[in-house]
C-alpha positions in Angstrom: -106.1 196.0 -6.1 -107.0 194.6 -9.5 -108.0 191.3 -7.8 -111.0 193.0 -6.3 -112.0 195.1 -9.3 -115.3 193.3 -9.6 -116.2 194.3 -6.0 -118.3 197.3 -5.4 -116.6 198.0 -2.0 -113.2 199.7 -2.3 -110.2 197.8 -1.0 -107.4 200.2 -0.3 -103.8 199.1 0.2 -100.9 200.6 2.0 -97.3 199.4 2.6 -95.6 199.7 6.0 -91.9 199.4 5.6 -89.4 198.3 8.2 -86.7 200.5 6.6 -87.0 204.2 6.4 -86.0 203.8 2.8 -89.2 202.8 0.9 -87.2 201.5 -2.0 -86.6 198.2 -0.3 -84.4 195.8 -2.3 -84.2 192.0 -2.3 -87.9 191.4 -1.6 -88.3 188.1 -3.6 -91.6 187.6 -5.5 -93.7 190.4 -4.0 -96.7 189.2 -5.9 -96.6 185.8 -4.1 -96.2 187.6 -0.7 -99.4 189.4 -1.4 -101.5 186.3 -1.8 -102.1 185.7 1.9 -103.5 189.2 2.2 -105.6 188.6 -0.9 -107.0 185.4 0.6 -107.9 187.2 3.9 -109.5 190.1 2.2 -111.6 187.9 -0.1 -113.0 186.1 2.9 -113.9 189.4 4.6 -115.7 190.5 1.5 -117.6 187.3 1.3 -119.0 187.8 4.8 -119.5 191.6 4.8 -119.3 193.1 1.3 -120.5 196.5 2.5 -117.6 197.3 4.8 -114.4 198.9 3.4 -111.0 197.2 3.7 -107.7 198.8 4.3 -105.0 196.2 3.5 -101.9 197.0 5.4 -99.0 195.1 3.9 -95.9 194.9 6.0 -92.6 195.0 4.0 -89.7 193.7 6.1 -86.0 193.7 5.3 -86.0 189.9 5.8 -89.0 188.4 7.7 -92.1 189.7 9.5 -91.0 190.7 13.0 -92.6 192.2 16.2 -91.3 195.8 15.7 -92.7 195.9 12.2 -96.1 194.5 13.4 -96.2 197.1 16.1 -95.5 199.8 13.6 -98.5 198.7 11.5 -100.7 198.4 14.6 -99.8 202.0 15.8 -100.6 203.2 12.3 -104.1 201.6 12.4 -104.7 202.8 15.9 -104.6 206.5 14.8 -107.1 206.0 11.9 -110.6 207.1 12.9 -112.1 205.0 10.1 -110.7 201.7 11.4 -113.0 199.8 13.6 -111.8 196.2 13.4 -108.1 195.2 13.1 -107.7 191.7 11.7 -104.3 190.1 12.5 -104.1 186.8 10.6 -100.7 185.9 11.9 -99.0 185.4 15.3 -95.8 184.8 17.2 -95.6 181.5 19.2 -94.4 182.1 22.8 -91.7 180.3 24.6 -91.8 181.5 28.1 -92.5 185.2 27.6 -94.2 187.5 25.1 -93.1 190.8 23.7 -93.9 193.7 26.0 -93.8 196.1 23.0 -96.5 194.0 21.3 -98.6 193.9 24.4 -98.5 197.7 24.9 -99.2 198.2 21.2 -102.3 196.0 21.3 -103.5 197.6 24.5 -103.1 201.1 22.9 -105.3 200.0 20.0 -107.9 198.7 22.4 -107.8 201.9 24.3 -108.4 203.8 21.1 -111.6 201.8 20.6 -110.4 199.3 18.0 -111.6 195.7 18.1 -108.6 193.4 17.7 -109.0 189.9 16.2 -106.0 187.6 15.9 -105.3 184.1 14.8 -104.4 181.5 17.4 -102.0 178.7 16.5 -103.4 175.4 15.6 -101.2 173.7 18.2 -102.3 175.0 21.6 -99.4 173.6 23.6 -97.8 177.1 23.3 -99.8 180.4 23.3 -99.7 182.5 20.2 -99.6 186.3 20.4 -101.3 188.7 20.0 -104.2 186.2 20.1 -103.6 185.4 23.7 -103.7 188.9 25.0 -106.8 189.7 27.2 -108.0 192.6 25.0 -107.7 190.6 21.7 -110.2 188.1 20.4 -108.2 184.9 19.8 -109.7 182.9 17.0 -109.4 179.2 16.4 -110.8 176.9 13.8 -114.2 175.3 14.3 -116.1 172.6 12.4 -118.5 175.2 11.0 -120.1 174.9 7.6 -121.7 178.4 7.5 -119.1 181.1 7.1 -121.5 183.6 8.8 -121.5 181.6 12.1 -119.1 181.4 15.0 -118.9 179.9 18.5 -118.0 181.9 21.6 -115.9 180.0 24.1 -115.5 182.7 26.8 -112.4 184.0 28.5 -109.0 182.3 27.9 -106.5 181.8 25.1 -109.0 181.0 22.3 -112.2 183.0 22.6 -113.8 182.3 19.3 -114.2 179.4 16.9 -115.0 180.3 13.3 -115.1 178.5 10.0 -111.6 177.1 9.6 -111.8 174.5 6.9 -113.1 174.4 3.3 -112.7 178.1 2.9 -113.1 179.3 -0.7 -110.3 181.9 -1.3 -109.6 184.3 -4.1 -106.1 183.5 -5.3 -103.7 184.4 -8.1 -105.0 185.1 -11.7 -108.5 185.6 -10.3 -108.8 181.9 -9.5 -110.1 180.3 -6.3 -108.6 177.7 -4.1 -109.9 175.8 -1.0 -107.8 176.1 2.2 -108.2 175.8 5.9 -106.5 177.4 8.9 -106.9 179.8 11.8 -105.9 182.8 9.6 -109.0 182.3 7.5 -111.2 181.6 10.5 -110.0 185.0 11.8 -110.9 186.7 8.6 -114.4 185.1 8.7 -115.0 186.4 12.3 -113.7 189.9 11.3 -116.4 189.9 8.6 -119.0 188.8 11.2 -117.9 191.6 13.5 -118.3 194.2 10.6 -121.8 193.0 10.0 -122.6 193.3 13.7 -121.2 196.8 13.8 -123.2 197.9 10.7 -126.5 196.1 11.3 -126.9 195.4 15.0 -125.2 198.3 16.8 -126.1 201.1 14.5 -127.9 203.0 17.3 -124.6 203.0 19.4 -126.6 201.9 22.5 -125.7 198.2 22.2 -122.4 196.9 23.5 -120.7 195.0 20.6 -119.0 192.7 23.1 -122.3 191.6 24.6 -123.5 190.8 21.0 -120.4 188.7 20.5 -121.0 186.7 23.7 -124.7 186.2 22.9 -124.6 185.6 19.2 -122.5 182.4 19.0 -123.6 178.9 18.2 -122.5 175.5 19.6 -119.9 173.7 17.5 -117.0 171.4 17.5 -113.4 172.6 17.5 -110.4 171.6 15.5 -107.9 172.1 18.4 -106.9 170.1 21.5 -108.1 172.8 23.9 -107.2 171.4 27.2 -108.4 174.5 29.1 -111.9 174.1 27.6 -113.1 170.7 28.4 -116.2 170.0 26.3 -119.3 169.5 28.5 -120.1 165.9 29.4 -123.3 164.6 27.9 -123.4 161.0 29.1 -122.8 159.3 32.4 -119.7 157.2 32.8 -120.5 153.5 32.5 -118.3 151.3 34.7 -116.3 149.0 32.5 -114.1 146.1 33.8 -113.0 144.8 30.4 -113.3 145.2 26.7 -116.1 143.2 25.2 -114.7 140.4 23.1 -117.3 141.1 20.5 -115.8 144.5 19.8 -113.9 144.5 16.5 -111.7 147.6 16.2 -110.6 150.0 13.5 -107.8 152.3 14.7 -107.0 155.9 13.7 -104.3 158.4 14.8 -102.3 156.1 17.0 -98.9 157.5 16.0 -98.3 159.2 19.3 -100.4 157.0 21.5 -98.9 153.7 22.8 -101.4 150.9 23.4 -100.2 149.8 26.8 -101.7 146.3 26.9 -101.3 144.5 23.5 -102.9 141.4 24.9 -106.2 143.2 25.2 -106.5 144.2 21.6 -104.2 142.0 19.6 -106.9 139.8 18.3 -109.5 142.5 18.1 -107.8 145.2 16.1 -108.6 144.3 12.5 -107.7 147.5 10.5 -105.9 150.8 10.7 -107.3 153.8 8.9 -104.6 155.8 7.1 -104.5 159.6 7.3 -106.4 161.6 4.7 -103.2 163.5 4.0 -99.8 161.9 4.5 -97.1 163.7 6.4 -97.4 162.0 9.7 -96.2 158.4 9.7 -98.5 156.1 11.8 -96.6 153.8 14.1 -98.8 150.7 13.8 -98.7 148.9 17.2 -99.4 145.5 15.8 -97.5 144.2 12.8 -99.6 142.7 10.1 -102.7 144.9 10.7 -103.9 146.0 7.3 -104.0 149.7 6.4 -107.2 151.1 4.9 -107.4 154.0 2.5 -109.0 157.0 4.1 -112.5 156.4 2.7 -115.6 156.0 4.8 -118.1 153.4 3.7 -121.1 151.8 5.4 -119.7 148.4 4.3 -116.9 148.6 6.9 -119.4 148.2 9.7 -119.9 144.7 8.5 -116.4 144.0 9.8 -115.9 146.5 12.7 -118.0 148.1 15.4 -115.4 150.0 17.5 -113.2 152.9 16.8 -109.8 152.9 18.7 -108.8 156.5 18.3 -105.8 158.5 19.6 -105.3 162.2 19.8 -106.3 163.0 16.2 -105.8 166.7 16.9 -102.0 166.2 17.1 -101.6 166.5 13.4 -100.2 169.2 11.2 -103.0 168.8 8.6 -106.4 170.1 9.3 -108.0 167.7 6.9 -106.8 164.8 9.0 -108.5 166.3 12.0 -111.6 166.8 10.0 -111.5 163.2 8.8 -111.2 162.1 12.4 -114.5 163.8 13.1 -115.9 162.2 10.0 -115.0 158.7 11.4 -116.5 159.6 14.8 -119.8 160.7 13.3 -120.0 157.5 11.2 -119.4 155.3 14.3 -122.1 157.4 16.2 -124.6 156.9 13.4 -123.9 153.2 13.4 -124.1 152.9 17.2 -120.5 151.8 17.4 -118.2 151.9 20.4 -115.2 154.0 21.2 -111.8 153.3 22.8 -109.9 156.4 23.7 -106.8 157.3 25.8 -107.8 160.4 27.7 -110.9 162.3 29.0 -110.6 165.1 26.5 -111.1 162.9 23.5 -113.9 161.1 25.3 -115.7 164.5 25.9 -115.1 165.5 22.3 -117.0 162.3 21.3 -119.7 163.1 23.8 -120.2 166.6 22.5 -120.4 165.1 18.9 -123.1 162.8 20.2 -124.9 165.8 21.6 -124.8 167.7 18.3 -125.4 164.9 15.8 -126.3 161.6 17.4 -129.3 161.8 19.8 -130.1 158.0 19.4 -126.5 156.8 20.1 -126.4 154.0 22.6 -122.8 152.7 22.1 -120.1 152.9 24.8 -117.1 155.2 25.2 -114.3 153.6 27.2 -111.2 155.4 28.4 -108.3 152.9 28.3 -106.3 154.8 30.9 -108.9 154.1 33.5 -109.9 150.6 32.3 -109.7 147.9 34.9 -108.6 144.7 33.2 
């Protein structure tokens, strides 16, 4: 509570215990466990300082689990003052999801609550409760304004909100910068609160219609295979790679280059990740690695970006840096060599948003006829 003493809006806090005995033992470093909630609440207050916050802290015997989450959700469902339930966590699914969690979320929805939950960064598996049909699943978007979001429609991830470079209140009243879907979810919850207060005060406007109509167009930080970005250019038939193309590679660690003879004498440099943790498997020994810095001088040597699936990375900043490289090559009218249609469409959408004068080529190596 003292972390928000300077705020004019009250932040109330309540503990939901897994045990019927509230004197839970062996909870290591409870102050540290509260920091995630502090981060989330601080974002919500940035976006909508006039709405009250009830911080529900789940206190497990060991780790957060579905029954404890359901207990907290049922508690919130019965509170008339609660309009938006922010769930900045989730459970990755294998083959099935928890029926108890499904019923709990549906009950909250039937009680008139708006549920907002964080999707997982890796979209190969669905994350719950974000993937439930009556929950807004929130992913991370390349958005600079914390008050904006993008509406994607039905499906697993419905919303993209600011998911990188979030300024968060942390311990000892200090601030840190972080990124992730948890924080994007908190930003969208704040946006919802503003809509409920300012745009639907007369109770005649459907909040869900407002959500669908109020979004902006943006780039995402996920490999969203069910949402193919719209194509913005016509495919240009390519029968070979121009010998004048000099390549810089990025994010090839999971993408084999099938025909080394095509690029062996044209791949000049490999760009390292901004944050280490993934070890690039350089396909051609002897190719120099570059530090992850973008300079206009590099375009004196290269004019083509050979890029793999840069979303397949555990660090959001590496995904962000991938977009930075793409934008630089667009601005310099460079060319792109990619391995699948999704990455090609991501580049096309980036052209649509940032590079109206782009006249380079985007070549998909999988369909290239050599």
